[in-house]
N, C-alpha and C positions, 0 to 999 in steps of 0.2 A: 499624543501617546508618548510615554517616557521612553528613554533609550533602553532601559532595562526590559520594559514590556515589549519593545520592538525586537530585542534580541531573542526573547522567549518565543515570539511569534515566528521569527526566522528559523530558529532551531526546530520548532515543532513542525513547521512547514517542510523542512528538509527531510523529515523522516518518512519512509514509505508507510502509508496508511494500511492497516489490516482491516479487510472488510468484516463487518460484524457477522457473527454466526446466526444463521437463520433458525428461528425458533419453530418448534413442532406445530404450534397452533396457527402459524401463518399458512401452512399447507391445508389446514382445516378450513381456514377462511377463504383461501383461493386454491382449489385443487389443481388448477392449471400450472401453478408455480412449481409443482413437484417435478414435472418432466424437465423444465428449464434448469432446475437445481441439479438434477442427476446428470445432465449433459455437460456440466462443468468438469474441467480436468481434475480438480481437487476439491470436491464439494465439502463444505463444512456446515453441518455435521456429515460424516461419511455415511454411505448407505447402511452399513451394519449398525452404526450408532443410531441412525434415524429409525431403523426398525425397532430397536430397543425402546427408544423414547415413545414411539407411537403405540406399541403394544403395552408399555407400562401405563400410559395414560388411559388406554382402553380397558385395562383390567383392574383399575383402581377400585377398591371397595367403596361403598357409599354408607352414609349414616342415616338412620331413620329419625323420626321425631323424638324417640327416646334415647338418641345417641348410641344406638346399637349398630354394630358393624353388619352390613348386608352385602351380598354378592354384587358384582358390577351390574349396573342396569343395562338391559338390552334396548338401547335407544339409538336414534339416528346418528348422534355424535360418535358413539363408540363403534357403531358399524362402519362409519366413514373412516375412523382411525385405523381399524383393522384392514379395510380395503386399501388404504394408503400404504400400509406395511406390506401387503401383498404386491402392490405395484412396484415397490422398491425391489422386492425379491424377483419380480418379473423382469425389471431392468437388468438385474444380474443374471438373467437367463436361467434362473433356478440352479445356479452352479453350487452344488453342495460343498465343494471344496472351499469356496469363498464364504458361504453361509456358516459352515462349521468352524471356520477360523475366527469369525467375528462375533458369533452368537453362542450363548451358553445352551446347554441341553434343554432347560425349561423353556427358554424363549423360542428356540427353534421348534420345539414340540408344539407350543401354542400357535406358531406361525403356520406349520404344516397342517395342524388340525383345522385351522381356519380355511386353508386351501381346500381341504376335503369338504368343508361345509359349503363354500361358495361354488365348488365344482359339482354339486348335487350328488355326492356319493351317498347312497342310501344309508340313513342312520340306523344303528342297531343291528346291522348285518356285518358279519365277519368278512374281511377282505378275501379270505380264502374261499368263501362261498360265492363270490361274485364271478360272473362270466365277463372277463375283460373285453373279449371280442365283440360282445353285444352292447357294451357301454358306449356313450359318446366319447370321441377321442380325447377331449380334455379331461373328462371324468376319469377315464382309464389311466391317463398320464398322471393325474393327481395321486391315484392309488399307488402307482409305481414309484413316484418320487417319495411318498411317505415310507413305503416298505424298503426302498433303497436306503433311505436315511436310517431306518430302524436297524438294519444289519450293519451298516457302517458305524453307527454309534456303539453297538455292542463290541465291535472289533476295536474301535478307538479307545473305549473305556477299559479294555484289557491291557493297554500299553501302560507301562510305569511312567508316572510323571511326578515331578517335584512339587510338593504341596507348598503353597505360599503361606508362611506362618505370620500372622499379624504381630506387630510389635506391641509393646506395653501401651502405647498411646492409642492403639486400635482395639483395645480389649472390649470397649463398649459396642463394637460391631460384631463381636463373636456370635451373638444370637442370630443376627441376620445371615452371617456366613453359614451357621449351622442349619438354619431353615432352608437355605438354598441347597446345601449339601444333602439334607434329608429329602427334599423335593427331587433332586437329581437321582438319588438312589431309588426312590419310588418309581420314577419313570423308567429307569434302567431295569428294575425288576419286572415291570410290565413288558418291556421290550424283549427281555430274555425269555419270558414265558411264551411270548408270541413269535419267537424267532423261527420256529419250524413253519408256522403259517406264512411268515414273510418270505422265507426261502421258497415255499411252494408257489406263492403268488408270482415271484420273479422268474421261477423256472417255467411257469405256464406262459409268461410273457414272451419267452424265447421262441415259443411255437407260433406266435402271431406274426404273420409276414406282411402286415399292412403298416402304412405310416401312421404316426401319432401326431397330435397337436398339443402344444403347451401354451398356457395363458401368457398373453402379453399385456402391456398397459391398455391397449385398445379393447381387447376382449374383456378385461376386467371392468372397463367403463361400460361396455355393453351389458354385462351382468348387472351392474349397478342400476342401469337404466331399465332393465327388464327383470325385476325381482320376482315376478309372478310365475316365471317359467319353472315348472316342477321337475321336468325330466332332462333338462340341459339341451334339448333339441332346438337350440337357437343358433343364430349366426355365431355367437361366441364360442360354440363348441367346435367349429371347424375353421374359424377365422384366425386362429392363433398361429404361433410359429411352428412350421412343419418340422418334425423330427423323423429322419429316415429310419428304416428298420435297422440298417447296419449301425447307424449312430447309437440307437438305443441299445441294441444287442451288445455292442462293444462295452458300453458302460455297465450294463447288467452283468455281463460275464466277469468283468473286473471285480464288481462288488461281491458277487457270489463266490468268486475265488478267494476273496479276503476272509469271508466267514467260514468257508470250508478249511482254509489253512489254519484258522484259529482252532477249529474243532479237531484238527489233526493231533493235538496234544493228547486227547483222550481216545481218539479213534484214528488209527494210522491210515485206514483206507480213505479218510477224508483228504489226505494229501494227494491221492490219485485224482479225486474230483477237482481239487483246487488246481492241479496242474492242467487238467483238460480245459477248465474255464480260462485260465491264463493263456493257454495256447490259442484258444479261439479269440480272446481279446487282442493278442498280438497280431493275429492274422487280419482281423477286422481293422485294427488301427493302421496297419500298413496300407490298407486299401482306402481309408477315409481321407488321409491327408489333413487339411485344415477342416475343423468342425466347429459349428456354432453351439453345439450342445455337449458333445463328449469332451470332458476335461479330465484326462487321465494323468496321474503322476507317473510318467514313463520311467523315471528312475526307480520308483517303488515297484512298478510292474516288473522291471528287469530283476530287481532283488528277489521278488516273490518267485519268479520263474527259475532263477538260479537256485534258490533254496529248495523248491520242489524237486528239481532234478537231482539235487544232492541227497535229499532225504529219502527219495524213492529209490535212488541208486541206479537210474537208467542211463546216467551219463557215461560216455566213453572218452577217455583221456585223449584219444587220437582224433576226436571230433573237432574239426576246424572251427565250428561255430561256438565252441565253449569259450567262456570268459576265462581269464587267467586264474581267477578264484576257483572256478569249477574244475579246471585242469589240475590244480594243486590238490583239491579235495579228492578227485578221482585217483590221483597217484598215491595219496595217503591211504585211501580205502583199499587199493590194490597192493599196498605195501611195496610199490615199485620205487625204492629209495634211490637207486641210481639215477632214474629219470627225474626224481624230485630234486636231487642235488644239481643235476644239469639245468633244470628249470630255474633254480635259484641263481646259478652262475650266469645264465642268460639275463636274468632280471637285474643283475648288477650292472649291466650295460644299458638296458632299456629303462630301468627304474620305474616300472609300472606298479609293482605291488607295494602297498604301504608298509612302513616299518613295523607297525603293530601286528599286522597279519603275519609277516615273516617270523617275528619273534613268537607268536602264538603257536605256529607250526613247530618251532624248535622246542617250546615248552611241552607240547603234546608228546613229542618223541622222548624228551627228558623224563616225563612222567612214566612212560612205558619202561624206560631204562631203570628207573627207581623201583618199579614193580617187579623187576627181575628179568625183563626181556633183554638178554645180552645181545640179541641179533641186531638191535637198533643202535648199538653203541657207536660203531663207526660212522653211521649216517648222522647220528646226533652230534658228534664232534665236528663233522664236515659242515653241517648246517650252521653250527656255532661260528665256524670260521667264515662262511659266506656272509653271515649277518654282520660279523665284525668288520669285514672289508666294506660292506655297504654302509655301515655306520661311519667308517673312516672317510669314505668318499663324500658323504654328506655333512661331515664335520660334527657328528654327534659323539657323545661320550660312549666309550666301549662298555659292553655289558660285563657284569661280575663273572658270568659263566666263562667268558673268553679269558679273563684274567686267571681264573682257576685252571683253565685248560693249559695256559702257558707255564704253570708251576712245574708240571711234569709232562711235557709234550713228547710224542714220539717223532722220529725222523720223518715218517710218512705224513704226519699232520703238517709239519713245517714245509715239506715239499709241496703238499697240497695247497697250503696257504699262498705260496709263491705262484703256483699255477693260477689260483683265483685272482691274484693281483694282476698277473699278465693279461688274463682274459677280460678283466674289468676295464682295461684301457683299449679294447678292440672296438672303438667307435670312431666315427669320422671327427677328426680334429678335437680331441679331448682338451678341455680348457687347462690353462696353466694352474688355475686354482686346484683343480682335481688332481693334477699331477703332483702338486706340492703337498696336498693332504696325504696322498698315498705314499710319498717319499717319507714324510714324517712318521706315518704309521709303521712302515716297514723298519725304519731306523729305530723306533721305540721298541718294536718287537725284538730286534736284534740285541739291543742293550739290556733287555729284561731277561733274556735267556741265560740261565746259569750254566747249562751244558755248552762248553766252548765248541764242541763239534757241531752242534745245531746252530750256534751263532755264526760259525764259519760258513755253513750252508747258505745262510741268509746274506751275510756280508759279501760273499763271492758271487752272488747271483747277478746276471747281466742287467736285470731290470733296475736293481738298486743303483748300479753304476751309472745307468742312463739318467736316473731321476735326481741323483745327488749332485750338488755343486762340488768342484774340485777340492775346495777347502774342507767341506764336510766329509768327503771321502778320506782325506788324509787323517782327520781326527778319528774317524771310525776305525781305520786300519790300525792306528796307534793304540786305540783301546783294545782291539782284538789281540794285538801283539802282547800288551801287558797282561791280559787275561790268560793267554796261553803260557806265559812264563811263570805264572803263579800257581798253575796246576801241576801237581806231581813234581818230578825232579827236572832241573834244567838241563841235565846232561843227556836226557833221552831225546830222540828225534820227535818232531811234532805229532806224527800219527799216534804215538803212545799216549799223548795227553788226553785223548778222548776215546781211545779204544780200550775201555775198562775191561779187564778179564771177566769172563762169564762167572767164575766162582765168586769173585768179589761182589758182583751184582746180585747174585743169589743170596749171599750172606747179608748184604745191606737190606735187601727186600725182606728177608725173614726177620731181621732185627727190627726193622721199622714196623712190621706187622705186630710183633710182640710189644713194641713200645706203644702202639695204638691201643692194644687190648689190656695192658697191665694197669693195675691200680696200686701195686705194691711199690712203696717208695724206694726200697733198696734195689729191687729188680730194675726199676726205671733208671736209677743212677748208674747201675752196672751196664745197662744197654747203651746209654748215652756215651759212656766212656769207651765202650767197644766200637761204636759207630765212628767216633772221632779218631779212633786208632786206625780205622780202615780208610776213611776219606774225610777231609775237612769240608763240611757243608753245613748250611743252616738247618739243623734238624727240627727246629721249632716250627718249621713250615710243613712238616710231614703230613699233618692232618689239618685241613682248613677249618675244622670245627673246634680246634683249640682256640679259645678266646680268653684274653686277659683284659680287664677294664682299661679303657683309654687313659685313665689317670696314671696307670702304672707302666704302660707300654714303653713310653720314651725312656723312663728310668732303667727298665730292664734291658732294653735293646742298646742302651749306652754302655753296658758292661763290656769291657775290652776283651776279656777272656771268652772265646767263643763257647767253650765247653760249659763254663759257669752260666753264661747267658742262656744257652739251650736248656740246661738242666733246670734253672730257676723258672723259666717261662713254662716248660712242660709240667713241672710239679704244681705250679700255681693254677694253670689252666685245668689240670685234672682235679685238683682240690675243689675249685669252684664248680666243676661239673658234678662232683660227688655231693656238694651241698644242695645243688638243684634237684638231685634225685633222692635227697635225704639219706644218703649213705654217710652219716656223720663220722663213723669209725675210720673209714679210709680217708675222709677229708682231713681229720685231725692228724693222721699219720703223715699225709702229704705236706700239710702246712708245717708240721714239726720239722720235717726234712728241709723245707724251704728256710725255716728259721735258723736251722743249723748251718746251712750254706751261707746265708747273708751275714750272720753274726761275725764271721771271720773278717769281713772287709767293708761292710757298709752299715753304719748306724741308722741311716735314713731308711734303707730297705728293712732293717730289723724292726723299726717302729711300724712300717707298713704291714709286716707279717703279724706283729702283735695285734694290730687293729683288725686284720682279717680273722685271726684266731678268736678275738673277742666276738666278732660278728658270727663266727661259726658256733660258739658256745651259746650266744643269745638265741640263734635260730634253733639249736638243738633243744634248749629248754622250752622255747615257745612251741615247738612241735610236740613235746611231751604234754604241755598244758592243753594244746588243742585236742589231744587224745584223751583228756580227762584227768591227767595228773596235775592237780592244783596245788602241789607243795610249793611253798615259797622258794625262790632261788637261793642258792648258798650265798652267805655274806661276801665271799670272795668275788663272785660274779657281779654282785651289786657294786662292790668297791671298784672293780675294773671299769664298769660302765660309768661310774662317777668320774673316775680318772680320765676317761676319754673325753667326757663333756667338759672337764676342767683343763684339758691339754692346751698348752701355750707354746709348743715347739713349732718353730717356723720352718719353712722349706720342706715340709712333709706333705706329699700328695695325699689328700684326704678325699675319700669317696663319700658323697652325700648319703648313700644308702646306709653307711655305718652310723652316721648321726641319726638318720631316720629310725633305724632299728633300735638304737639306744633310747630315743624318745618314746617309741612305742613300748619298749620294755618297761620304762619308768612309769608310764601312764597305766599300763596293764597291772602293775604291782603297786599302784597307789603311792608312788613316791612323789606326791605332788609338792610337798614342802621343799624338796631338793630342787625340783625343776623351777619352782617359783623364786627361790632365794639365792641359789649358789652357782648357777650356770653363768660363766663369764659373758658380758655383754657383747664382746667381739665375736664370740662363737654364735650368739643369737643373731647378730647382724649378718653373718656370712652363710648361715645354713637356715633356709626357710623352714625346714622341718622342726628345728629346735625352737625357732620363734613361735611356730604354730603350737608346738607341744607346751611351751611355757604359758601361752594364753589359755589353752584348754585347762591346764593344771590350775592356774589362778582362778579361773571361773568355777571349776568344780570345787576347789578348796573353800570358796566363799558361799557355796550354795546352802550348806546346812545351817548357816548362821541365822539369827532372828531377822536381820535385814539383808535380803539378797542384794549384794552389791552390784551396781550397774556399771561401774567404771571399767573393770576388766572385761565384763561381758560385752560392753560396747566396743572395746578394742578388738575382741575376737569377732564380733559381728562385722565390723568394717573390713577386716582381713578376708572373711568368707565372702562378703558381698563383692569385693574386688575380684576374688577367684571366679565368681559366677557372672562377672560383667564382661562385656565385649567392647572392644575399641570401635570408635566411629571415625570415619574420615570423609571429607567432601571430595566429590569428583565431578568435573564438568563434562557433560555429555556432548555429543557432536552438534546438537542443536543449541548449545550455549547454556542450557539449564544446569543448575547445580543440584545434585542429588546426594543424599546421605547414605553411605555404605557402612554396613556393620561387618566387622572382621571377627568371626567367632574363633578362628585359630590363634589370633594374637591376644593372649590372655593379659589382662591388666594386673592380675594378682601376683602374689609371691610364688604361686605354683599354678601350673595348668590344671584344669579340672580333672583330667584323667589321672594325673599323679596324686592329686588330692584324694581322689576316691581310692586309689591303691593304698595310700597311707591310712585312710579310714578303715579299710577292710582288714587291717592288721590289728586293730584295737579289739579288746575283749572286755574291758572293764565296764560294767553296766552303767555306772553313773556318767562315765565319759560319753558312752553311746547315747544315753538319754539326753544329755546336754546338747549334743550335736543334732540329734533328731529334733529337739525342741527348737533350736536355732533355725533349722530348715523349715519347720512347720510355720514359724512366724514369717519367715521370708516368703514362703509359698502363699500365705494368706495375703501378704501385702501385694505381691505381683499379680495375683489373680483378682483381688479386689471384689470378692464375693462374700459378703457378710453372712448370707444365709447358709452357704455351703463351705464353712471353714473346717479345716482339720484341727484336731485337738491334740495336746501333748502336755507333759509336765513342765513346770518352770517357765511358762511363756511370759510371765510378767517381767523377767529381767532383760528382755530384748527391746530395742526401740520399736515404736509402733508405726514408723513411717520411713520413707527413703527420700533422700534429697534428689537423687538422679535416677528415677525409676526407669527411664527409657534405656539406660545403659545396661540394665540387668537382663541376662538371657533367660527368659521365662522357661523355655524348654529345658535348659540346663538345670534350673532349680527344681523343676518337677521331676526330672529324671534322677537327680541326685537324691532327692527325698525318697523316692521309691526304692532306689538301690540300697540306701542306708537302712531303711526299715526292713527290707528283705534280708539284708545281711545280719542285722541284729536278731531277727527272729530265727535265722539259721543257727545262731549261737544258743539262744534260749527261746524256744517256741512257747514258753509258759509265762512270759512277761506280760502282765495284764495291760500295762500302759502302752507297750509297743503294739499289742494286739488291737487295742482301741484305735491307735493311730492308723494302723494298716486298714482297719475297717472303714475309718473316715476317708482314707485315700480312695478306696474303692467306691465309697458312696458318692463322693464329689465327682468321680469320673463315670458315674451312671452304671457301675457294675454291681447291681444290687444283690445278686445271688452270692457273689464273693464277699460283699460287705456283711451280709447276714451270717456267713460262715465265721467271719472273724469277730463280729459282735458276740455271737454265741460262744465262741472259743474263749473270749475274754471273760465271759461269765462263768464258763466251766472251770477255768484254772483257779478262780478265787472262791468257788463254792463247792469244791470237791465233787465235780461232775453233777452239780445242781442237787446234791443231797442236803446242802445248806442254802440259806438265802443268799442271793447275790448282794453284796454291800451296796447301799444306795449311792455311794460316791463313784461306783462303777457303772451301774445302770441308772444314770441320771435321767431326768425328763428329756434332755436333748438326745441322749442315746436312744431312749425308748421311742421318741418321735421319729428318729431316723429309721429304726427297725420297723416301725409302723409304715413309713413311706416305702421302704424296700418291699414289704409284703404286699402293699397296695399295688405297686408297679409290677410286681410279679403275678398279679391277679390272684393272690391268696387272701381273699377278703375276709374269710372267717378268722384267719390268723390275726388280721388287723383288729377285729372286734375283741378278740381275747387280749391282745397287747394293750388295747385302750384302757383295760382295767388296771394295768401295772402303773399308770401315771398317778402322781400324787392326788390329782383330781381327775376322776374318770372323764374321758372325752366322749360323751354320749353322741355328740353330733357326728364325729368321724365314725364311731362304731355303727350307728344307725345307717349312715350312708353306705358303709361297706356291706352291711347285711342286706341292703336293698338290691345288691348285685346278684343276679340269678346265675351268672356264669362265673364259677370260681375254680381255681386250679388246686385247691387244697381239699381236705377230707370233709369239709362242710359240717354236716350234722354230727359226724363222729367226734368233732372237737367241742361239742356242747358240754361235755363232761368237765371241760377245763374252765367253764364260765361260772363265776361265783356271784356276779352282780345280778341281783334279782330283776332290776329294771331292764337290763339287756335281755335276760331270759324271757321276761314278759313281752318285750318287743318282738322277740323271735316267734313266740306263739301267735302273736297278732299277724305278722306278715305271712306266716305259713297258712294261717286261716284265710287271709285275703286271697292267697294264691291257690287255695284248694289243695295244699300239700299236706294231707292228713298224716302221712307217715312221719315226716319231719316234725310236724307239730307235736306228735306224741313223744318224740325224742326230747323236744324242748320242755314239754310238760313234765316228763320223767325227771329231767335235770333240775327243774325248779321245785320239784316235790321232795327233794332230799332234806331230811330233818336238820342237818347241820347248817343249811342255808336259811332256816327260818329266821326272820328278822327279829323275832322275840328272844332269840338266844342271847346270852351274854356276849359282850364284845370280844372276850378272849376266844370263845368258840368260833365266832365268825372269822377272827383273824387266823386261827389255826386252819380253818377250811380254805381260806384264800391262799395261805402259804403252801398247803398241800397241793392245791391245784396249780399254783405257780411252778413248783418244782416239777410236777409231772408234765406240764405243758412244755417247759424249757427242755426237759429230757427228750420229749418227743420231737421237738424242733431240732435238737442236736443230732438225733438219729437221721433226720431228714436232710440236714445240710452238711453233715460230716462225711 
């Protein structure tokens, strides 16, 4: 042996060998192997996977000599496989928690139906009609297990769960996933129909006071050895695992409680039943101790019990047995806010309640306050303080509500805050980390208070003196001294610094109220000057809803003159608010006042205001266009937009929204040449909206040409594909395997998809929208890869026909974007035939056939003057007509199918005859015969009605065929006129039906 080979052997031998997985057929060859396999600590395959494999093999369809699919054969092999699957479930002691976790609904349904079969449950008899007390014990137990699973499955299916969406590489599995989903829905519909019977069966079981027996591996072997027993009265019926009455009743009460709780949404009295079942389950569970059969989720039982007590309102907050959640809920229901605040203060010491629950209680009170309930204002503020202290103790970020409260706090709130801080440290040996966090919190509160009197209340408190280091105390006291000397006059004693006269407070309050309500620029200016004359404060903070874009905040707040800063901030914030509510008159006045203020001292801010006034004028003109005023914009406005797009001034804060609105404006008014040729490249590179607009304009500009250019279209395609793509990254799991994760939030494109859609929904130009819809239709066809069910649109030939990196595209995002774009386009122009056909195709490929027919008919209506003229053949192509035929067929409107088959260039007699053979049709049937002009179809109708003995319908068909204008000897022009007349009348009738 060579040295290299020896090294390989040594390395291989040093690795721990993984035992090979046992295959399912080995258990079929040696049934005794199953029990040995299940006794292993970590069997491979696991019990649930083994059940799936065994049942899958037992239910495989077979092929006959003609290669036709046949149901699974009932032979010894398949019966043995099913019995092995039952043995695995018996090894799990029929624990539904474990079985539901590892098996899908169809597999578990098959398993339990097989249990019913081997347990000799009488076939064809409803379970509700069985007398459980007279059945053999294992037979009765099989019935109970099945009905327990039935109501548990109904409850579990009502819980929301995240659907696992297959990636692009898994699209070929969609049909299998869809089949399983449909099978699951069918089973669930049957279980829901039989829910009342299942509940009755389980309620009757609660009256049986004898023990039950459940199948084990040994009893199943006995059944296999004695298959001739018909009534189950063999050793196997009493030799199973004994289940005590209390054991079974406890489990049944829990399951019945779950279904009753679910029904409580529609019938409140069901909550009473649920509570009683859960009460009995709790009592029985406390008596059982360890159980071999009863496997209750005690945490869920406690949650159910708490929810029932809360919903029914029988809880008493003084009840010592109540959980902290229930106590808080009772206090909220009783509106005992003092006790509620006390409970929150105690919890700051015990830290029992989760942060999310505490904040939800505060939000509930805040909602009441916003609804006008002023009685909760004090409690709301105090809860906010309690939550802030709790957040500080645990090192979390403080809430926005607390920061807003600190803008204008009362002295009572500040004193209450200090009390909460003191009580939060009343625990045995609080850690130094908690003390340090609380010290930093109180110090930050002190420094953020603008009212010096309140800051002194905090800084002079004994708790802060205890918590702060000596050096920190000196720094804080120096800050307080400096603050006190800057307020009011230095000659006055300290108390006058914060004892503001009542009259001054009233004047400030009244002026601030006027300032909040006013939209008049002159009045606002006058009020700000008056307020600064009374007291020097940052009045731009008076209303927390005054918002200025982040691009401008630093520039405005850097203004040294406080009055100018406040005035400019307030005027701009109010102007932006007026734009949002489309009060363009006041917005223009406010911005003009801003421009007047900044022109005196800041060229930079002057350009900022000119940009905002341009945005105002664009939105004002676009709002008029949206209301139907389609006059072209004045040349001055177009020139200003071009000026912005050509601007090369540096150090000017630019908002992307201004560039976005300028691009939308130019696209909507067909200024494609300008966007294509004259926009500076630097601006294109810095603003993604301008780049996107330039690509759209270039593509639209080249569309009318004889050769639809693909170069710019390809650039636009690549940008949009990146917007709809998701980044992927590799992550190593705990077991060492590397998995691929897709990050939908981290967009790879120049814009996130949400912002891209916002941009798209500002466009109005039909050619632009048609181009973008065309792009997404092509992208949709590629990612779905379904040639039969493709969506159609105009200009599809300019786009690439394939994608290099298909797996990176977010299929769901593409589908959603296409739907949103078509819906938006139709909201602008519901009579665009191309968009209507695209919308119809979208509904068709998503199996929404009634909606698809609606839009196919609407597309025909708009181009034929409500079907008074013929629909152009390029609208109702053979493809569209075949889709309409399929829609009618799947809607069970078979006579409509036969009529539409005549519309094709070559009549589809095969489909028409097959449709007419259907005896159950959801349309008007013989009343539609007047719309048939093809004599062959009418002759076939008379034949099939004769064969069925339907003389009345046969007479209707004979009358239709006897019309002189349908005589085949007529000239071609007469026959064409007869067909056209019937086409129009039929489509008008269909329009009345689907519109």
